C-alpha positions as CSV (number, residue, x, y, z in Angstrom):
1,X,-6.1,-23.7,20.8
2,X,-8.3,-26.1,18.8
3,X,-10.9,-26.0,21.6
4,X,-11.0,-22.2,21.3
5,X,-11.4,-22.2,17.6
6,X,-14.2,-24.8,17.8
7,X,-16.2,-23.0,20.5
8,X,-19.5,-21.5,19.7
9,X,-18.5,-18.2,21.4
10,X,-15.4,-17.8,19.1
11,X,-17.6,-18.4,16.0
12,X,-20.1,-15.9,17.2
13,X,-17.4,-13.2,17.8
14,X,-15.9,-13.9,14.4
15,X,-19.3,-13.3,12.7
16,X,-19.7,-10.1,14.7
17,X,-16.3,-8.9,13.7
18,X,-17.0,-9.6,10.1
19,X,-20.3,-7.8,10.2
20,X,-18.6,-4.8,11.8
21,X,-15.9,-4.9,9.2
22,X,-18.5,-4.9,6.4
23,X,-20.2,-1.9,8.0
24,X,-16.9,0.0,8.2
25,X,-16.3,-0.8,4.5
26,X,-19.7,0.6,3.6
27,X,-19.1,3.7,5.7
28,X,-15.7,4.3,4.1
29,X,-17.2,3.9,0.7
30,X,-19.9,6.4,1.5
31,X,-17.2,8.9,2.8
32,X,-15.2,8.5,-0.4
33,X,-18.4,9.0,-2.5
34,X,-19.3,12.2,-0.5
35,X,-15.7,13.5,-0.9
36,X,-15.9,12.9,-4.7
37,X,-19.2,14.8,-4.9
38,X,-17.8,17.6,-2.7
39,X,-14.7,17.9,-4.9
40,X,-16.9,17.9,-8.1
41,X,-19.1,20.8,-6.8
42,X,-16.2,22.7,-5.3
43,X,-14.2,22.6,-8.6
44,X,-17.3,23.6,-10.5
45,X,-18.0,26.5,-8.2
46,X,-14.4,27.8,-8.2
47,X,-14.0,27.8,-12.0
48,X,-17.2,27.0,-13.9
49,X,-16.0,27.7,-17.4
50,X,-12.7,25.9,-17.0
51,X,-14.4,23.0,-15.3
52,X,-16.9,22.5,-18.1
53,X,-14.2,22.9,-20.7
54,X,-12.0,20.2,-19.0
55,X,-15.0,17.9,-18.6
56,X,-16.1,18.3,-22.2
57,X,-12.5,17.7,-23.4
58,X,-12.3,14.6,-21.2
59,X,-15.7,13.3,-22.5
60,X,-14.5,13.9,-26.1
61,X,-11.3,11.9,-25.5
62,X,-13.3,9.1,-23.9
63,X,-15.8,9.0,-26.8
64,X,-12.9,8.9,-29.3
65,X,-11.3,6.0,-27.5
66,X,-14.6,4.1,-27.3
67,X,-15.4,4.7,-31.0
68,X,-11.8,4.0,-32.1
69,X,-11.5,7.5,-33.6
70,X,-8.0,8.4,-32.6
71,X,-7.7,11.1,-35.2
72,X,-8.9,13.7,-32.7
73,X,-6.5,12.5,-30.1
74,X,-3.6,12.6,-32.5
75,X,-4.6,16.1,-33.6
76,X,-4.6,17.2,-29.9
77,X,-1.2,15.6,-29.4
78,X,0.2,17.4,-32.5
79,X,-1.3,20.7,-31.3
80,X,0.2,20.3,-27.9
81,X,3.6,19.3,-29.3
82,X,3.6,22.4,-31.6
83,X,2.8,24.6,-28.6
84,X,5.6,23.2,-26.4
85,X,8.0,23.2,-29.3
86,X,7.3,26.9,-30.0
87,X,7.6,27.7,-26.2
88,X,10.9,25.8,-26.0
89,X,12.2,27.6,-29.0
90,X,11.2,31.0,-27.6
91,X,12.9,30.1,-24.3
92,X,16.1,29.1,-25.9
93,X,16.1,32.3,-28.0
94,X,15.6,34.4,-24.9
95,X,18.4,32.6,-23.1
96,X,20.8,33.1,-26.0
97,X,19.9,36.8,-26.2
98,X,20.5,37.2,-22.5
99,X,23.9,35.5,-22.8
100,X,24.8,37.8,-25.7
101,X,23.8,40.8,-23.6
102,X,26.0,39.6,-20.7
103,X,29.0,39.1,-23.1
104,X,28.4,42.5,-24.6
105,X,28.3,44.2,-21.1
106,X,31.4,42.4,-20.0
107,X,33.2,43.6,-23.2
108,X,32.1,47.2,-22.6
109,X,33.4,47.0,-19.0
110,X,36.9,45.9,-20.1
C-alpha cells in the first residue's frame, strides 16, 4: 500500500482528479449562476410590477438594517399584524354567524 501511495503514477492521477474536481466545481457554479439569472428574468417577465415592488421593498429593508433604522421595519410589522388581526377577526365573525345560522335552521326544522 505504501508503495502505491509513494508512486509517481499515483501522485499524477491524484493531481488529475483534483484538477477535474476543480473544473466540475467551476461548471456547477456557472450552472447555478445561469439558473439564478434565468429565474430573475423569468420572474420579472411574468409579473414586472410585482417583481419591482418586491425588489424595492427588499432593498428598503436591507438599507434599514444597514443603517440601523429599524423604525421602518417595525412599522411594516405593525401594519402586517394589524392586517392579519383584522382578517382573523373577520374570519371568526363569519364562523360565528355561520354557526348561528345552522342553530337557527335546526331550531326551525324541529
